[in-house]
N, C-alpha and C positions, 0 to 999 in steps of 0.2 A: 267294750263295756265302759272303760274309763272315759273314752271320748263322749259317749252318750251321757254319762253322769256329769261330765264337765259342762256340756252344752245345756243340760237340764238346770244345773246350778246357776249358770250365767243368766238364764232367763228367769228362773223361779225366785232367786234371792232378791234382785231388784224389784220384781213384781210384789213379792211379799212385803218388802220394806214400804213400798208405796201404799199397799192396802193397810198396813199397820198405821201409817201416818194419818191416813184418812179416818180410820176408826178412832185413833187417839185424839184428833182434832174435834170430831163431832161428839164423842162421848163426854168430852169435857165442857161442851157448850150447854148453857141453860136453855130452857124453852124460849126465853126472850131473845137470846142470841141467835137461835135457829130461825126465829121469825124475822129478825133483822137481816139475816143472810138471804132469806128468800125474797125480802123486800128489795134488797140491793140488786138481785137478779131481775126482778120485775121492773125496777126503775132504770135499768141500764139503757143507754142509747146504742142500740144495735146497728144503727147506721154507721156510727164511728167504729164499732167493732169490725164491721165489714170493710171499712176503709183501712183499718189496721191490718187486716188479713191481706188485702190487695197490696199494701206496701211490702209486706213480708214476701209475697209471691214475686214482686218486682225484684227483691233482693236475690231470690233464687235464679231469676232470669239473668241478672247481672253476674252472678256466680258462674252460670253456664257459659256466658260470653268470656269471662275472665279465664276460664279453664282452657279455652282455645289458645291463649297466649302462652300457656305453659306447655302445651302439646306441640305447638308449631316448631320450636327448636329441635324436637325429636323427629321431625319430618311428617307429622300428621296434621290433617286439617278436618277434623270431624264436623258434622253438621251441627248447627246450634240446637236444633230440635232434639237431636240424640243426646247432646250434653244435658239439656234441660230435663229430658225424660229420665236419663240416668240418675241425675241428682234427685229428682222426685221419687224415684224408686228407692234410692239410698235412704232418704228421709223416712219413707214408709217402712223399710226394713228395720231401721233403728227404733221405731215405735214398738215393734214386737220382739226383736232380738238386738239388745244393746251392742253397739260397735260393729254391727254387720253391714251397715250402709256403705262404708268405704269400700268393702270388698265387692258388694253388688254393683257399685258404680263402675269399678274397673272391669268386672266381668261383662257388663253390658257393652262397654266400648270395645272390649276384646271380641265380643260376638258380632256386633253390628258395624264396627268401624275398623276391624282388624288391627287394633292397637294392642300389642302384647300386654298381658295382665300386669306384669311387674313394672313396666314403664308407666302404664296408666296409674297404677297404685302409687308409684313413686311421686307422681305429680300431685296426687291427692294428699299424700303425707306432707309435701311441701306446702300445699294450700292450708292444711291444718296447722302447720307451724306458724305461718303468717297470721292465721286467725287467732292462734294462741297469743301471739305477740300483741295483736290489737286488743284482745280481751284483757291482757295484763296492763296495757296502757290505760284502758278504761278503769281497771281496778285501782291503779295508782291514783288516777284522777279522783275516783270516789273516796278513797282513803284520805287523800289530801284535803278534800272539801269538808269532810265531816270527821276528821281524825279523832277529835276529843270525844264526840258522842260514841263513836264505834269502839274506841279503846275502853271507855268506861263500861260499855255494855259487855264486851268480851271478858274483861277482868271480873265483872260481877257475875257472869253466867258460867264461865269455864274455869275450873280449878287450875292453878298454875302447873301442877304436877302433870295433868293431862296434856297441856300445851308442850311441856318439855319432852314428854314421851313421844308425842306426834312429830316433833322436830327431829328427834334422834332416829326414829323409825324411817322418816323420809330421807335422812342423810345415809342411813345404812343401805336402803334400797338403791339410792342413786350411785353408791360406791360399788355395790355387789354386782349390778348388771354388767357394766363394762369389764369387770374382772372375770366374770363368768365367760363372756364372749372371747376374751383374750386367752384364757388359760384352759378352759374346759376342752376335752377331746371327745366328748360324747357325740353321737350321731345327730342328736337334736341341735347341738351347737354348730355342727358342720352344715346342716341344712339352713340354719339361721344365718350363717356367714354367707352362703351362696345366695340366699334371698336378699341380704343387705347389699351385696355386690350388684344384683339385678336392679335394686332400687336406686342406686347412686345416680344413674343417668337421669332418672325422673326427678330426684330430689334437687339436683343441681341445674335443672332446667330454668330456674329463675335467673341464675347467673348468665346463662346463654341467651336469655330472652331478648328479642329485638325491641319489643314494645314495653319496656319496663315502666315508662311513664303511664301508659294506658292501664297496665296491670295495677299499679299503685292507685290510680284514679278509681278503678272499679273496686278495689279493696276498701277504700274509704266510702265509696257509694254504698257498698253492701252493708257496712257497719252503721253508716248514717241511716239507712233504711230500717235496719234492725231497731235502732234507738228511736227513730221517728214512729215506727209501728207501735212500739211499746208506749211511747208518749201519747199517741193518739188513743190507744186503748185505755190509758189512765183517765182520760177525759170522758170516757163513756159512763162513769159513775159520778153522780152529782156531788157526793161527799169527798171526792178527791180532785176537784177542779183546781184548787189553789195550791197544789203541791209544788215546792221549789224544784228547780232544775237539778240541783245537787242531789236531792233525794231521789229524783227520777233515775239518775245515773247509777246511784247505789243500788236501788231496787232492780234495775236492769242487769247489773253485774251479778248480784246475788242470784237472780233468777237464771242467768246463763249457766252458772256453775251447777245448778241442780240437775241439768241434763246428763251429768256424768255419774249420778248416783242411781237413778232408776230409769225405766224405759221412757226416754224422752221427757223426763221430769214428772212422771206419773206420781201424784201424791206429794212429792217433794216440792214441786213448783208452787202450788197454792200455799203450802205450809211456809215456805221460805218468804214468799212475797208478803203474806200476812204478818209474819214475824218481823221482817225488816221495816215494814211500814208502821207497825205498832211502836217501834222505837222512836219514830218521828211524829208521833201524836195522831196517827190515823187509826180509827177503830179496827180492832182485829177482824170483826165480821166483814167490814168493807174491804180490807186487804185480802182476806181469803176469797171472798166473792170475786174480786178483781182477778186474783190468781187463777181461779177456775175459768172465768170468762176468757181470759187471754189464752190459757192452755187449751181449753176445749175448742175454741175457734181456730187456733193454729193447727192443732192435731187433726181437726176435721178437714181442713184444707189440704194437709199433708196426705191424709188417707184418700181423699178425692183425686188429687193430682197424681198420687202414686199408683192407685189402681187404674186410673185412666191411662197412664203411661205404660203400665204392664200390658194392657190390652192393645194399645195403639202401636207399640214398638214393632211387633212382627209385621203388621200391615204397612207401616211407614217404610220399613226396610225390606219389603217382600222381594225386591229385585236383587 
């Protein structure tokens, strides 16, 4: 009962947040703003939107190839097609059940490549750590480029007391988790420790990796394709053609963080893109329209490739 309730809340709360944000945005729009938003959709260059999606798919292919570098030191050489389809299914799962994609990727390799779940999942955790580092680097670049504008906006929008509470809560959580793992004698903690031991081999596969240079190269390729895909999509709207590179990076970073709050950024992505671009002088209607165009086009490709992979995987691996 508790498990079912927990799973229900994990899906329903982010979904409800996304729906609320969509309602909040559009109920505050005037009829003129709604008309402007529709016009942005009709004026968009969908050829560039398609190119943006193709660049995003190429990043997934590069990620699939990079994953092999992490599995090789563990003694496994999975097929590139299986890696790509596992990643596609993982992205599809994240659209409907947040944070489930990583598990499904490991399950697929366990089923079709006989790679134990814990080892496969460990490499995925390693991959996420590397991605987080790259995202933080982009965040630092973004803050450095437009620090004065962003600082003034945060100070004007968020009361200092809320910022202090947020920092204190983050510190408390960061301290309590390792203490719980170290001192708790509960069955849950015992299972958690056993799971962590199983993950270690996968997590440290980066250190054992023979082709570290190739791994780093593909890491930068993946994130360069992400940024290039977003930059291409920005140019699909005539009103956003002259946006500075610094603003592009900031909008890209802000949009990336929204995927942690709702089902693959549902509702939060357009809201965040519209909000951050407004700070830099872009009309709110144009920013939100762009956010929806980018989100819908990428989610559509994720659903198409994810469903296709689910259907093809059993036939591709029938032997």
